[in-house]
GUSE-632401 format. One record per residue: residue number from 1; residue in three letters; x, y, z negated of N, C-alpha, C in turn. Coordinates in steps of 0.05 Angstrom, whole numbers, plus 5000, padded with zeros to 4 digits. Atoms other than C-alpha are relative to their C-alpha. Layout:
N
<k = NUM | r = ALA | n_c1 = X | n_c2 = Y | n_c3 = Z | ca_c1 = X | ca_c2 = Y | ca_c3 = Z | c_c1 = X | c_c2 = Y | c_c3 = Z>
...
//
This chain:
109
<k = 1 | r = MET | n_c1 = 5006 | n_c2 = 5023 | n_c3 = 5015 | ca_c1 = 1651 | ca_c2 = 2145 | ca_c3 = 3873 | c_c1 = 4972 | c_c2 = 4984 | c_c3 = 5015>
<k = 2 | r = ALA | n_c1 = 5035 | n_c2 = 5012 | n_c3 = 5017 | ca_c1 = 1585 | ca_c2 = 2097 | ca_c3 = 3878 | c_c1 = 5002 | c_c2 = 4995 | c_c3 = 4985>
<k = 3 | r = LEU | n_c1 = 4999 | n_c2 = 4995 | n_c3 = 5009 | ca_c1 = 1568 | ca_c2 = 2095 | ca_c3 = 3830 | c_c1 = 4985 | c_c2 = 4968 | c_c3 = 4990>
<k = 4 | r = ARG | n_c1 = 5012 | n_c2 = 5025 | n_c3 = 5004 | ca_c1 = 1520 | ca_c2 = 2030 | ca_c3 = 3834 | c_c1 = 5015 | c_c2 = 4984 | c_c3 = 5024>
<k = 5 | r = VAL | n_c1 = 4990 | n_c2 = 5020 | n_c3 = 4991 | ca_c1 = 1569 | ca_c2 = 1988 | ca_c3 = 3882 | c_c1 = 5024 | c_c2 = 4988 | c_c3 = 4972>
<k = 6 | r = HIS | n_c1 = 4994 | n_c2 = 5008 | n_c3 = 5022 | ca_c1 = 1594 | ca_c2 = 1932 | ca_c3 = 3836 | c_c1 = 5032 | c_c2 = 4990 | c_c3 = 5021>
<k = 7 | r = VAL | n_c1 = 4982 | n_c2 = 5009 | n_c3 = 4983 | ca_c1 = 1669 | ca_c2 = 1925 | ca_c3 = 3850 | c_c1 = 5018 | c_c2 = 4970 | c_c3 = 4977>
<k = 8 | r = ALA | n_c1 = 4989 | n_c2 = 5008 | n_c3 = 5012 | ca_c1 = 1689 | ca_c2 = 1879 | ca_c3 = 3794 | c_c1 = 4978 | c_c2 = 4982 | c_c3 = 4980>
<k = 9 | r = ASP | n_c1 = 5025 | n_c2 = 5009 | n_c3 = 5002 | ca_c1 = 1636 | ca_c2 = 1846 | ca_c3 = 3749 | c_c1 = 4988 | c_c2 = 5022 | c_c3 = 4966>
<k = 10 | r = LEU | n_c1 = 5009 | n_c2 = 4968 | n_c3 = 5022 | ca_c1 = 1588 | ca_c2 = 1883 | ca_c3 = 3694 | c_c1 = 5014 | c_c2 = 5016 | c_c3 = 4979>
<k = 11 | r = GLY | n_c1 = 4982 | n_c2 = 4993 | n_c3 = 5032 | ca_c1 = 1627 | ca_c2 = 1878 | ca_c3 = 3636 | c_c1 = 5026 | c_c2 = 5031 | c_c3 = 5007>
<k = 12 | r = THR | n_c1 = 4979 | n_c2 = 4994 | n_c3 = 4976 | ca_c1 = 1677 | ca_c2 = 1910 | ca_c3 = 3683 | c_c1 = 4991 | c_c2 = 5037 | c_c3 = 5004>
<k = 13 | r = SER | n_c1 = 5021 | n_c2 = 4961 | n_c3 = 4983 | ca_c1 = 1619 | ca_c2 = 1971 | ca_c3 = 3707 | c_c1 = 4992 | c_c2 = 5006 | c_c3 = 4972>
<k = 14 | r = ARG | n_c1 = 5000 | n_c2 = 4989 | n_c3 = 5034 | ca_c1 = 1601 | ca_c2 = 1980 | ca_c3 = 3643 | c_c1 = 5021 | c_c2 = 5012 | c_c3 = 4989>
<k = 15 | r = ALA | n_c1 = 4971 | n_c2 = 5004 | n_c3 = 5011 | ca_c1 = 1676 | ca_c2 = 1993 | ca_c3 = 3613 | c_c1 = 4997 | c_c2 = 5019 | c_c3 = 5026>
<k = 16 | r = GLN | n_c1 = 5001 | n_c2 = 4989 | n_c3 = 4976 | ca_c1 = 1680 | ca_c2 = 2039 | ca_c3 = 3679 | c_c1 = 4985 | c_c2 = 5028 | c_c3 = 4998>
<k = 17 | r = LEU | n_c1 = 5016 | n_c2 = 4966 | n_c3 = 5008 | ca_c1 = 1622 | ca_c2 = 2095 | ca_c3 = 3666 | c_c1 = 4983 | c_c2 = 5005 | c_c3 = 4984>
<k = 18 | r = ARG | n_c1 = 4975 | n_c2 = 4980 | n_c3 = 5034 | ca_c1 = 1643 | ca_c2 = 2084 | ca_c3 = 3591 | c_c1 = 5007 | c_c2 = 5015 | c_c3 = 5003>
<k = 19 | r = PHE | n_c1 = 4977 | n_c2 = 4986 | n_c3 = 4983 | ca_c1 = 1698 | ca_c2 = 2119 | ca_c3 = 3617 | c_c1 = 5000 | c_c2 = 5026 | c_c3 = 5002>
<k = 20 | r = ILE | n_c1 = 5012 | n_c2 = 4990 | n_c3 = 4990 | ca_c1 = 1663 | ca_c2 = 2155 | ca_c3 = 3650 | c_c1 = 4985 | c_c2 = 5022 | c_c3 = 4988>
<k = 21 | r = LEU | n_c1 = 5014 | n_c2 = 4997 | n_c3 = 5014 | ca_c1 = 1619 | ca_c2 = 2179 | ca_c3 = 3605 | c_c1 = 5016 | c_c2 = 5008 | c_c3 = 4965>
<k = 22 | r = ASP | n_c1 = 4995 | n_c2 = 4978 | n_c3 = 5018 | ca_c1 = 1673 | ca_c2 = 2196 | ca_c3 = 3557 | c_c1 = 5011 | c_c2 = 5019 | c_c3 = 5002>
<k = 23 | r = ARG | n_c1 = 4985 | n_c2 = 4967 | n_c3 = 5001 | ca_c1 = 1710 | ca_c2 = 2245 | ca_c3 = 3586 | c_c1 = 4979 | c_c2 = 5021 | c_c3 = 4989>
<k = 24 | r = ILE | n_c1 = 5013 | n_c2 = 4990 | n_c3 = 4982 | ca_c1 = 1649 | ca_c2 = 2279 | ca_c3 = 3615 | c_c1 = 4992 | c_c2 = 5005 | c_c3 = 4951>
<k = 25 | r = GLU | n_c1 = 5008 | n_c2 = 4986 | n_c3 = 5034 | ca_c1 = 1627 | ca_c2 = 2288 | ca_c3 = 3520 | c_c1 = 5034 | c_c2 = 4999 | c_c3 = 5004>
<k = 26 | r = GLU | n_c1 = 4976 | n_c2 = 4982 | n_c3 = 5017 | ca_c1 = 1709 | ca_c2 = 2303 | ca_c3 = 3512 | c_c1 = 5006 | c_c2 = 5027 | c_c3 = 5007>
<k = 27 | r = GLY | n_c1 = 5000 | n_c2 = 4967 | n_c3 = 4984 | ca_c1 = 1699 | ca_c2 = 2366 | ca_c3 = 3565 | c_c1 = 5028 | c_c2 = 4992 | c_c3 = 5014>
<k = 28 | r = CYS | n_c1 = 4979 | n_c2 = 5000 | n_c3 = 4959 | ca_c1 = 1760 | ca_c2 = 2333 | ca_c3 = 3609 | c_c1 = 4994 | c_c2 = 4997 | c_c3 = 5038>
<k = 29 | r = ALA | n_c1 = 5006 | n_c2 = 5005 | n_c3 = 4967 | ca_c1 = 1722 | ca_c2 = 2321 | ca_c3 = 3676 | c_c1 = 4973 | c_c2 = 5016 | c_c3 = 4990>
<k = 30 | r = SER | n_c1 = 5032 | n_c2 = 4996 | n_c3 = 4999 | ca_c1 = 1651 | ca_c2 = 2348 | ca_c3 = 3696 | c_c1 = 5012 | c_c2 = 4991 | c_c3 = 5027>
<k = 31 | r = VAL | n_c1 = 5012 | n_c2 = 5029 | n_c3 = 4985 | ca_c1 = 1612 | ca_c2 = 2292 | ca_c3 = 3735 | c_c1 = 4981 | c_c2 = 5017 | c_c3 = 5007>
<k = 32 | r = ARG | n_c1 = 5026 | n_c2 = 4995 | n_c3 = 4977 | ca_c1 = 1557 | ca_c2 = 2319 | ca_c3 = 3797 | c_c1 = 4993 | c_c2 = 4970 | c_c3 = 5008>
<k = 33 | r = VAL | n_c1 = 5008 | n_c2 = 5025 | n_c3 = 4986 | ca_c1 = 1518 | ca_c2 = 2257 | ca_c3 = 3813 | c_c1 = 4998 | c_c2 = 5003 | c_c3 = 5021>
<k = 34 | r = VAL | n_c1 = 5014 | n_c2 = 5002 | n_c3 = 4986 | ca_c1 = 1490 | ca_c2 = 2255 | ca_c3 = 3887 | c_c1 = 4985 | c_c2 = 4985 | c_c3 = 5008>
<k = 35 | r = PRO | n_c1 = 5027 | n_c2 = 5028 | n_c3 = 5003 | ca_c1 = 1434 | ca_c2 = 2204 | ca_c3 = 3891 | c_c1 = 5000 | c_c2 = 4991 | c_c3 = 5035>
<k = 36 | r = PHE | n_c1 = 5010 | n_c2 = 5018 | n_c3 = 4985 | ca_c1 = 1434 | ca_c2 = 2167 | ca_c3 = 3954 | c_c1 = 4976 | c_c2 = 5022 | c_c3 = 5019>
<k = 37 | r = GLY | n_c1 = 5027 | n_c2 = 4981 | n_c3 = 4985 | ca_c1 = 1376 | ca_c2 = 2209 | ca_c3 = 3986 | c_c1 = 5010 | c_c2 = 5020 | c_c3 = 5012>
<k = 38 | r = ARG | n_c1 = 4990 | n_c2 = 4982 | n_c3 = 4993 | ca_c1 = 1404 | ca_c2 = 2267 | ca_c3 = 3989 | c_c1 = 5013 | c_c2 = 5011 | c_c3 = 5030>
<k = 39 | r = GLU | n_c1 = 4995 | n_c2 = 4998 | n_c3 = 4991 | ca_c1 = 1417 | ca_c2 = 2298 | ca_c3 = 4038 | c_c1 = 5014 | c_c2 = 5037 | c_c3 = 5006>
<k = 40 | r = GLY | n_c1 = 4974 | n_c2 = 4973 | n_c3 = 4988 | ca_c1 = 1473 | ca_c2 = 2367 | ca_c3 = 4075 | c_c1 = 5012 | c_c2 = 4997 | c_c3 = 4974>
<k = 41 | r = PHE | n_c1 = 4966 | n_c2 = 4999 | n_c3 = 5015 | ca_c1 = 1536 | ca_c2 = 2331 | ca_c3 = 4046 | c_c1 = 5019 | c_c2 = 4990 | c_c3 = 5009>
<k = 42 | r = ALA | n_c1 = 4984 | n_c2 = 5007 | n_c3 = 4987 | ca_c1 = 1565 | ca_c2 = 2319 | ca_c3 = 4106 | c_c1 = 5025 | c_c2 = 4994 | c_c3 = 4995>
<k = 43 | r = GLY | n_c1 = 4965 | n_c2 = 5004 | n_c3 = 5007 | ca_c1 = 1641 | ca_c2 = 2293 | ca_c3 = 4103 | c_c1 = 5005 | c_c2 = 4994 | c_c3 = 4968>
<k = 44 | r = ALA | n_c1 = 4998 | n_c2 = 4999 | n_c3 = 5019 | ca_c1 = 1630 | ca_c2 = 2291 | ca_c3 = 4027 | c_c1 = 4999 | c_c2 = 4970 | c_c3 = 4990>
<k = 45 | r = GLY | n_c1 = 5022 | n_c2 = 5008 | n_c3 = 5007 | ca_c1 = 1626 | ca_c2 = 2232 | ca_c3 = 4018 | c_c1 = 5025 | c_c2 = 4967 | c_c3 = 4987>
<k = 46 | r = ALA | n_c1 = 4980 | n_c2 = 5005 | n_c3 = 5009 | ca_c1 = 1693 | ca_c2 = 2215 | ca_c3 = 3993 | c_c1 = 5007 | c_c2 = 5015 | c_c3 = 4967>
<k = 47 | r = SER | n_c1 = 4999 | n_c2 = 5002 | n_c3 = 5031 | ca_c1 = 1722 | ca_c2 = 2216 | ca_c3 = 3914 | c_c1 = 5020 | c_c2 = 5032 | c_c3 = 5018>
<k = 48 | r = LEU | n_c1 = 5001 | n_c2 = 4975 | n_c3 = 4988 | ca_c1 = 1743 | ca_c2 = 2299 | ca_c3 = 3921 | c_c1 = 5011 | c_c2 = 5005 | c_c3 = 4976>
<k = 49 | r = MET | n_c1 = 4985 | n_c2 = 4989 | n_c3 = 5017 | ca_c1 = 1782 | ca_c2 = 2336 | ca_c3 = 3868 | c_c1 = 5014 | c_c2 = 5027 | c_c3 = 5008>
<k = 50 | r = TYR | n_c1 = 4978 | n_c2 = 4975 | n_c3 = 4994 | ca_c1 = 1802 | ca_c2 = 2417 | ca_c3 = 3865 | c_c1 = 5011 | c_c2 = 4995 | c_c3 = 4973>
<k = 51 | r = LEU | n_c1 = 4986 | n_c2 = 4989 | n_c3 = 5031 | ca_c1 = 1851 | ca_c2 = 2430 | ca_c3 = 3811 | c_c1 = 5005 | c_c2 = 5032 | c_c3 = 4998>
<k = 52 | r = GLY | n_c1 = 4999 | n_c2 = 4953 | n_c3 = 4994 | ca_c1 = 1850 | ca_c2 = 2519 | ca_c3 = 3801 | c_c1 = 5008 | c_c2 = 5004 | c_c3 = 4982>
<k = 53 | r = GLY | n_c1 = 4988 | n_c2 = 4975 | n_c3 = 5022 | ca_c1 = 1872 | ca_c2 = 2560 | ca_c3 = 3753 | c_c1 = 4989 | c_c2 = 5022 | c_c3 = 5016>
<k = 54 | r = SER | n_c1 = 5001 | n_c2 = 4970 | n_c3 = 5004 | ca_c1 = 1882 | ca_c2 = 2642 | ca_c3 = 3743 | c_c1 = 5008 | c_c2 = 5006 | c_c3 = 5026>
<k = 55 | r = VAL | n_c1 = 5001 | n_c2 = 4991 | n_c3 = 4979 | ca_c1 = 1927 | ca_c2 = 2644 | ca_c3 = 3808 | c_c1 = 4992 | c_c2 = 4980 | c_c3 = 5022>
<k = 56 | r = PRO | n_c1 = 5004 | n_c2 = 5010 | n_c3 = 4975 | ca_c1 = 1890 | ca_c2 = 2622 | ca_c3 = 3870 | c_c1 = 5026 | c_c2 = 4984 | c_c3 = 5023>
<k = 57 | r = ARG | n_c1 = 4982 | n_c2 = 5007 | n_c3 = 4979 | ca_c1 = 1955 | ca_c2 = 2607 | ca_c3 = 3915 | c_c1 = 5011 | c_c2 = 4977 | c_c3 = 4969>
<k = 58 | r = LEU | n_c1 = 4994 | n_c2 = 5038 | n_c3 = 5012 | ca_c1 = 1976 | ca_c2 = 2543 | ca_c3 = 3863 | c_c1 = 4970 | c_c2 = 4983 | c_c3 = 5008>
<k = 59 | r = ASP | n_c1 = 5021 | n_c2 = 5019 | n_c3 = 4992 | ca_c1 = 1904 | ca_c2 = 2521 | ca_c3 = 3883 | c_c1 = 5014 | c_c2 = 4980 | c_c3 = 5001>
<k = 60 | r = THR | n_c1 = 4992 | n_c2 = 5029 | n_c3 = 4997 | ca_c1 = 1905 | ca_c2 = 2448 | ca_c3 = 3890 | c_c1 = 4984 | c_c2 = 4968 | c_c3 = 5014>
<k = 61 | r = GLY | n_c1 = 5018 | n_c2 = 5021 | n_c3 = 5002 | ca_c1 = 1863 | ca_c2 = 2389 | ca_c3 = 3930 | c_c1 = 5005 | c_c2 = 4982 | c_c3 = 5010>
<k = 62 | r = LEU | n_c1 = 5007 | n_c2 = 5024 | n_c3 = 4994 | ca_c1 = 1855 | ca_c2 = 2321 | ca_c3 = 3925 | c_c1 = 4978 | c_c2 = 4991 | c_c3 = 5020>
<k = 63 | r = ARG | n_c1 = 5013 | n_c2 = 5011 | n_c3 = 4974 | ca_c1 = 1827 | ca_c2 = 2278 | ca_c3 = 3984 | c_c1 = 4996 | c_c2 = 4978 | c_c3 = 4996>
<k = 64 | r = ASP | n_c1 = 4992 | n_c2 = 5033 | n_c3 = 4994 | ca_c1 = 1808 | ca_c2 = 2201 | ca_c3 = 3977 | c_c1 = 4993 | c_c2 = 4994 | c_c3 = 5037>
<k = 65 | r = SER | n_c1 = 4993 | n_c2 = 5000 | n_c3 = 4970 | ca_c1 = 1815 | ca_c2 = 2179 | ca_c3 = 4057 | c_c1 = 5011 | c_c2 = 4969 | c_c3 = 5001>
<k = 66 | r = PRO | n_c1 = 4990 | n_c2 = 5024 | n_c3 = 4992 | ca_c1 = 1825 | ca_c2 = 2112 | ca_c3 = 4085 | c_c1 = 5024 | c_c2 = 4998 | c_c3 = 4995>
<k = 67 | r = THR | n_c1 = 4983 | n_c2 = 5009 | n_c3 = 5006 | ca_c1 = 1891 | ca_c2 = 2117 | ca_c3 = 4086 | c_c1 = 5023 | c_c2 = 5012 | c_c3 = 4978>
<k = 68 | r = GLY | n_c1 = 4991 | n_c2 = 4984 | n_c3 = 5021 | ca_c1 = 1910 | ca_c2 = 2144 | ca_c3 = 4021 | c_c1 = 4989 | c_c2 = 5018 | c_c3 = 4982>
<k = 69 | r = VAL | n_c1 = 5016 | n_c2 = 4975 | n_c3 = 5014 | ca_c1 = 1905 | ca_c2 = 2201 | ca_c3 = 3971 | c_c1 = 5010 | c_c2 = 5028 | c_c3 = 5023>
<k = 70 | r = GLU | n_c1 = 4993 | n_c2 = 4988 | n_c3 = 4987 | ca_c1 = 1903 | ca_c2 = 2268 | ca_c3 = 4016 | c_c1 = 5008 | c_c2 = 5030 | c_c3 = 4990>
<k = 71 | r = PHE | n_c1 = 5000 | n_c2 = 4962 | n_c3 = 5018 | ca_c1 = 1944 | ca_c2 = 2341 | ca_c3 = 3978 | c_c1 = 4991 | c_c2 = 5017 | c_c3 = 5020>
<k = 72 | r = CYS | n_c1 = 4998 | n_c2 = 4964 | n_c3 = 4990 | ca_c1 = 1919 | ca_c2 = 2405 | ca_c3 = 4003 | c_c1 = 5003 | c_c2 = 5014 | c_c3 = 4978>
<k = 73 | r = ASP | n_c1 = 4987 | n_c2 = 4977 | n_c3 = 5019 | ca_c1 = 1953 | ca_c2 = 2465 | ca_c3 = 3980 | c_c1 = 4994 | c_c2 = 5024 | c_c3 = 5028>
<k = 74 | r = ALA | n_c1 = 4998 | n_c2 = 4973 | n_c3 = 4992 | ca_c1 = 1946 | ca_c2 = 2510 | ca_c3 = 4051 | c_c1 = 4976 | c_c2 = 5025 | c_c3 = 4995>
<k = 75 | r = GLU | n_c1 = 5024 | n_c2 = 4979 | n_c3 = 4999 | ca_c1 = 1890 | ca_c2 = 2571 | ca_c3 = 4053 | c_c1 = 4976 | c_c2 = 4980 | c_c3 = 5008>
<k = 76 | r = ALA | n_c1 = 5004 | n_c2 = 4995 | n_c3 = 4982 | ca_c1 = 1868 | ca_c2 = 2542 | ca_c3 = 4101 | c_c1 = 4974 | c_c2 = 4963 | c_c3 = 5005>
<k = 77 | r = GLN | n_c1 = 5011 | n_c2 = 5037 | n_c3 = 5020 | ca_c1 = 1847 | ca_c2 = 2466 | ca_c3 = 4066 | c_c1 = 4985 | c_c2 = 5000 | c_c3 = 4983>
<k = 78 | r = LEU | n_c1 = 5005 | n_c2 = 4990 | n_c3 = 5023 | ca_c1 = 1828 | ca_c2 = 2496 | ca_c3 = 4003 | c_c1 = 4975 | c_c2 = 5024 | c_c3 = 5011>
<k = 79 | r = ARG | n_c1 = 5010 | n_c2 = 4978 | n_c3 = 5001 | ca_c1 = 1785 | ca_c2 = 2548 | ca_c3 = 4028 | c_c1 = 4969 | c_c2 = 4973 | c_c3 = 5019>
<k = 80 | r = GLN | n_c1 = 5018 | n_c2 = 5026 | n_c3 = 5003 | ca_c1 = 1748 | ca_c2 = 2470 | ca_c3 = 4061 | c_c1 = 4993 | c_c2 = 4995 | c_c3 = 4980>
<k = 81 | r = LEU | n_c1 = 5020 | n_c2 = 5017 | n_c3 = 5028 | ca_c1 = 1734 | ca_c2 = 2444 | ca_c3 = 4004 | c_c1 = 4984 | c_c2 = 5021 | c_c3 = 4980>
<k = 82 | r = ARG | n_c1 = 5015 | n_c2 = 4972 | n_c3 = 5023 | ca_c1 = 1717 | ca_c2 = 2507 | ca_c3 = 3967 | c_c1 = 4957 | c_c2 = 4988 | c_c3 = 5003>
<k = 83 | r = THR | n_c1 = 5020 | n_c2 = 5006 | n_c3 = 4997 | ca_c1 = 1665 | ca_c2 = 2498 | ca_c3 = 4017 | c_c1 = 4984 | c_c2 = 4975 | c_c3 = 4997>
<k = 84 | r = LEU | n_c1 = 5005 | n_c2 = 5044 | n_c3 = 5010 | ca_c1 = 1645 | ca_c2 = 2421 | ca_c3 = 4014 | c_c1 = 4987 | c_c2 = 5002 | c_c3 = 4971>
<k = 85 | r = PHE | n_c1 = 5002 | n_c2 = 4990 | n_c3 = 5041 | ca_c1 = 1645 | ca_c2 = 2436 | ca_c3 = 3932 | c_c1 = 4975 | c_c2 = 5003 | c_c3 = 5007>
<k = 86 | r = HIS | n_c1 = 5030 | n_c2 = 4983 | n_c3 = 4990 | ca_c1 = 1590 | ca_c2 = 2486 | ca_c3 = 3950 | c_c1 = 4983 | c_c2 = 4985 | c_c3 = 5002>
<k = 87 | r = LYS | n_c1 = 5038 | n_c2 = 5009 | n_c3 = 4992 | ca_c1 = 1542 | ca_c2 = 2445 | ca_c3 = 3995 | c_c1 = 4996 | c_c2 = 4982 | c_c3 = 4982>
<k = 88 | r = VAL | n_c1 = 5005 | n_c2 = 5021 | n_c3 = 5030 | ca_c1 = 1558 | ca_c2 = 2378 | ca_c3 = 3935 | c_c1 = 5000 | c_c2 = 5022 | c_c3 = 4982>
<k = 89 | r = GLU | n_c1 = 5014 | n_c2 = 4980 | n_c3 = 5045 | ca_c1 = 1532 | ca_c2 = 2432 | ca_c3 = 3872 | c_c1 = 4970 | c_c2 = 5001 | c_c3 = 5007>
<k = 90 | r = GLU | n_c1 = 5028 | n_c2 = 4990 | n_c3 = 4996 | ca_c1 = 1474 | ca_c2 = 2451 | ca_c3 = 3921 | c_c1 = 4979 | c_c2 = 4974 | c_c3 = 5005>
<k = 91 | r = VAL | n_c1 = 5016 | n_c2 = 5032 | n_c3 = 5000 | ca_c1 = 1449 | ca_c2 = 2373 | ca_c3 = 3922 | c_c1 = 5001 | c_c2 = 4980 | c_c3 = 4986>
<k = 92 | r = SER | n_c1 = 4991 | n_c2 = 5034 | n_c3 = 5012 | ca_c1 = 1483 | ca_c2 = 2333 | ca_c3 = 3868 | c_c1 = 4973 | c_c2 = 5016 | c_c3 = 4973>
<k = 93 | r = LEU | n_c1 = 5013 | n_c2 = 5008 | n_c3 = 5029 | ca_c1 = 1447 | ca_c2 = 2327 | ca_c3 = 3800 | c_c1 = 5017 | c_c2 = 5027 | c_c3 = 4990>
<k = 94 | r = ASP | n_c1 = 4993 | n_c2 = 4984 | n_c3 = 5019 | ca_c1 = 1453 | ca_c2 = 2383 | ca_c3 = 3743 | c_c1 = 5037 | c_c2 = 4994 | c_c3 = 4989>
<k = 95 | r = THR | n_c1 = 4986 | n_c2 = 5017 | n_c3 = 5024 | ca_c1 = 1520 | ca_c2 = 2362 | ca_c3 = 3695 | c_c1 = 4989 | c_c2 = 4992 | c_c3 = 4992>
<k = 96 | r = SER | n_c1 = 5017 | n_c2 = 5023 | n_c3 = 5019 | ca_c1 = 1469 | ca_c2 = 2342 | ca_c3 = 3652 | c_c1 = 4984 | c_c2 = 4971 | c_c3 = 5007>
<k = 97 | r = ALA | n_c1 = 5020 | n_c2 = 5012 | n_c3 = 4983 | ca_c1 = 1422 | ca_c2 = 2304 | ca_c3 = 3691 | c_c1 = 5018 | c_c2 = 4972 | c_c3 = 5018>
<k = 98 | r = SER | n_c1 = 4980 | n_c2 = 5019 | n_c3 = 4989 | ca_c1 = 1488 | ca_c2 = 2272 | ca_c3 = 3728 | c_c1 = 5010 | c_c2 = 4979 | c_c3 = 4961>
<k = 99 | r = ARG | n_c1 = 4982 | n_c2 = 5008 | n_c3 = 5023 | ca_c1 = 1516 | ca_c2 = 2257 | ca_c3 = 3657 | c_c1 = 4974 | c_c2 = 4980 | c_c3 = 4993>
<k = 100 | r = ASP | n_c1 = 5039 | n_c2 = 5012 | n_c3 = 4994 | ca_c1 = 1430 | ca_c2 = 2220 | ca_c3 = 3647 | c_c1 = 5011 | c_c2 = 4986 | c_c3 = 5022>
<k = 101 | r = PHE | n_c1 = 4998 | n_c2 = 5012 | n_c3 = 4984 | ca_c1 = 1440 | ca_c2 = 2189 | ca_c3 = 3704 | c_c1 = 5012 | c_c2 = 4985 | c_c3 = 5001>
<k = 102 | r = ILE | n_c1 = 4979 | n_c2 = 5026 | n_c3 = 4998 | ca_c1 = 1502 | ca_c2 = 2148 | ca_c3 = 3692 | c_c1 = 5010 | c_c2 = 4988 | c_c3 = 4980>
<k = 103 | r = HIS | n_c1 = 5019 | n_c2 = 5019 | n_c3 = 5020 | ca_c1 = 1475 | ca_c2 = 2126 | ca_c3 = 3629 | c_c1 = 4997 | c_c2 = 4999 | c_c3 = 4992>
<k = 104 | r = GLN | n_c1 = 5027 | n_c2 = 5020 | n_c3 = 4991 | ca_c1 = 1416 | ca_c2 = 2106 | ca_c3 = 3652 | c_c1 = 5009 | c_c2 = 4970 | c_c3 = 5017>
<k = 105 | r = LEU | n_c1 = 4990 | n_c2 = 5019 | n_c3 = 4987 | ca_c1 = 1459 | ca_c2 = 2064 | ca_c3 = 3700 | c_c1 = 5015 | c_c2 = 4973 | c_c3 = 4981>
<k = 106 | r = ALA | n_c1 = 4991 | n_c2 = 5027 | n_c3 = 5024 | ca_c1 = 1504 | ca_c2 = 2026 | ca_c3 = 3638 | c_c1 = 4974 | c_c2 = 4988 | c_c3 = 4990>
<k = 107 | r = LYS | n_c1 = 5027 | n_c2 = 5013 | n_c3 = 5014 | ca_c1 = 1429 | ca_c2 = 2014 | ca_c3 = 3597 | c_c1 = 5002 | c_c2 = 4977 | c_c3 = 5027>
<k = 108 | r = GLU | n_c1 = 5015 | n_c2 = 5002 | n_c3 = 4982 | ca_c1 = 1409 | ca_c2 = 1995 | ca_c3 = 3670 | c_c1 = 5024 | c_c2 = 4968 | c_c3 = 5005>
<k = 109 | r = LEU | n_c1 = 4988 | n_c2 = 5028 | n_c3 = 5001 | ca_c1 = 1467 | ca_c2 = 1935 | ca_c3 = 3682 | c_c1 = 5004 | c_c2 = 4978 | c_c3 = 4967>
//
């Protein structure tokens, strides 16, 4: 998701950022911010989610696309998502810096 894209009024934008920060603080979410100037993550311009556990065969990936949400559970698809996640991790801010970035952005609004 593009954190700087306004899709509502400022109050709603602040509330959305606050919601993300609250989920991070509760330990319910891990968020990594990729600054616009970073390169090396082609194909990661959509929201991605990877749900994994102790039984890898049950892992599931979700990817937003122009036609809706795609659920991925085939090993080849999951391998592709894992590779993409690793590439994004390499260029993204760490979780602490990402939290700080979101907090600062919320203050700027």
